[in-house]
N, C-alpha and C positions, 0 to 999 in steps of 0.2 A: 504494499499500499504506499503510495507516495505521501511524503510529508510537506510537500510544497504545492501550492495552488496558484493559478493565474487567474486574475480577475481584470475586467475592463469596465470603465465607467459606462453607465446607461445614459449619463447626461452631464451637464455642466450648469452651475448656478451663476446667473448674472444678478449680482447683489448690490444693494446700496452701500455696502462696506467695501472700500477700496484698499484698506489696510487694516492689519490686525488690531492696532490700538483703538480703543473705545468700542470694539464689538461687545455686546453683553455677553457675560460669561456662561449663560444658559439661554436657551430659547424661551420665547413667550414673555421675556422681561421688557422687551420694547415691541409692542404691538404694531407700531408704525414702521418697523424695519421691514421693508418688502423686497421682493426679487422674483426672478423668473427662472424656473428650471427648464433649460432647453435640452430636449432629449435627442440622443444620437440614433442613427440607424442601427437596427431595425425598429427601435422603440419609438421612433418619431411617427409611427402610424397610429391612426385612431384606435385600432384594436388593442393597443397595449394599455390604453387609459380607459377603456370602456368599463363603466361601473363606478369610476371614482367620482362621478357627479353626485353620488349618494353619501360621500365621506366628507366630513368637516375638517379633519386633520390627518396628516400622514407622518409616518416615521421616515426619515432619511438616514441611510447609512452612507457615509462619505469618507473622504480621505483628507486629513490635515496636510495638505500638499505643500504648505510652507513650513512644516515642523517635522519632516521626515528625517530620521537619523539612522546611520548604519549600525550603531551599537545601542541595543535596548537599555532602557533605564528601569532599574528595579524600584527606585524611589524618586519622588518628584516633590516639588514645593508648591502646593496648589494655592492660587490667589485667595481662596476663601479663607485660608488659614494665616493670611498675612504675607505669604511668600517667603517666610523664614523657617517654617516648620515642615520637616520632611515627613511624607507618608508613603506607603506602598502604592505603586502605580495603580493597582487594581482597586484600591480604596478610593480613587479619585476619578474625575473627569478631565484631567489635565490633557493638554494637546499632545504632549510627548508620550506617545503610546506604542506598544508592540503593534507592528504593521500599520500604525498611523491612522487607524479607524476610529471615526467618531459617529455619534448618532444624535439626532435632534427631532423632536416632534414639533411640527409647524402647522400653521393654519393654511388650508387649501381654499384660496379664494375663487379661482376659476380654473376650468379644465379645457384645454384645447388639444387638437391632435398635434403632438410635438412639443407642447408647452404646459407647464403648470405654474400658475401664478400664486405666490406664497407671501405670507406675512408672519410676523413674530420670529423672524429668522435670526440666527446667530452665525451666519456662514459668510465667509470671505468671498469676494468676487473671484470667479473662476474655480471655485470648489468642484472637484470631480465627485459625483454621486454614484455610488455602487449599486444601490437598490432603493426601492420605494415600497413601503408597506402601509396599508390602512391602519389608522388608529382605531382600536376596538375598545370602547369605554368599559364594558362589563369585564374584560379581561385585563385591560391595561391600567385600570384604576384600582389600587389596593388600599383600602381605607385605613388599615392599621399598620401600614408600612412606617418604618422609622429610619432616620439617619441623624444621629446626634451631632454630626459635624456640620450638617447643613439642614437644620430642622425648619428653617423659615427663610423667606427671600431676604436678600441683603437689605439693610437699612438705607433708605434713599437719602441723597444730599440735596440740599436746596439749590435750584438753578435760577438765576436771575439774568436779565438781559440788559445790555446797553440799548437804548431806543433805536440807535441807528442799526445795530446788529439785528434787532427783531424785525425792522423794515426790510432789511436785506434778506433775511430768512423767508419772510412772506413773499417777497418778489420771486425768489428761487422756487418756492413752492408752487406759484402760479406757472412759472416757466416749465418746471419738470412735471407738473401735475402730480406731485407727491407731497405727503404730509411732513414737510421739511421741519417745521417748527416743533411738532410732536416728536419727530424722530430725534432731533438734537436733544430735547428736554429729556426723553426717556433714556437715551444712551448716557448722557452726562450725569443723570441722577443716580446712575449705578456707580459713580466715582471711578472712572477708568484708570486712574494713576495706580501705580504699585502701592500697596498699603504700607510698605516700609518707608516711603518717601513722605517728607514733611515739606510740603511746598511753601514758598515764600510768596507774598503778593506780587513781587516783581516777576516771578517766573511764569512764562507763557507756555501753554499747552496747545496742541492742535491735532486734528484728524480730518480726513476726508470722508464726506458722505455723498454718494452719487459723484457729481463733478464739482462739488462745493468744498472749499476749505473753511473749517471752523476753528476759531481761535478763542481760548478762554483762559482765566486765571482763577486763583483761590484768594479773594481779598481777605478772608478770615477763615478759620477752621469751620468746616461744615457748610460752606457756601461756594458755589461756582458762579462766576459772572461771565456771560458770553460777550466777547468784545467785538467780533466781526465775523461775517458770513459771506465769503467772496467766491467767485468762480475760480476753480483751480487752473494753474497754468497748464496748457496742453503738453 
């Protein structure tokens, strides 16, 4: 029996997230995070997605294509524990994984032959998807399940706007037909900086959503202020 397997993507995600920084660390934390799964032949035919119109959410099995490593890690430092505490790789959902495989449950907004329109995603643009499975509530929801390391969603940080930045975000939302303001607020409220960093008010942070660069700082602990939202350089 062979101990190696060959897999090929069934499709690739076209995502609002163009870089790893500021992607929510779990799916569903930013409902405004949207994308499209472009299916590859032969799965780009209508037959492959027939019946998905009856499904509200799907499981995606994918590859962390920008975190692949030749040498497996036995222990990792998950962000949820502050990035300083090591845990066994199988006790976490860290991106540095054996075989680089991740999974996310995402909302299925629209089904077309060759395309699935998704929201609540936590996937980088260009992510290869290995498989798609329907979410089955009676089987996938376990009411008495526990995880004492991650028993509740992260505490959100307050996000404020410079008036000019808010106006910029609304203009880009109209141009892109995307919920840009909500996307920025939902992602930044997760506090994307490494937990071990203590930012000064002078330090500027940035990330790209769709084709827009967002800049912010921490004027005081527990507060983010969005400074500008400008179109990214080509």
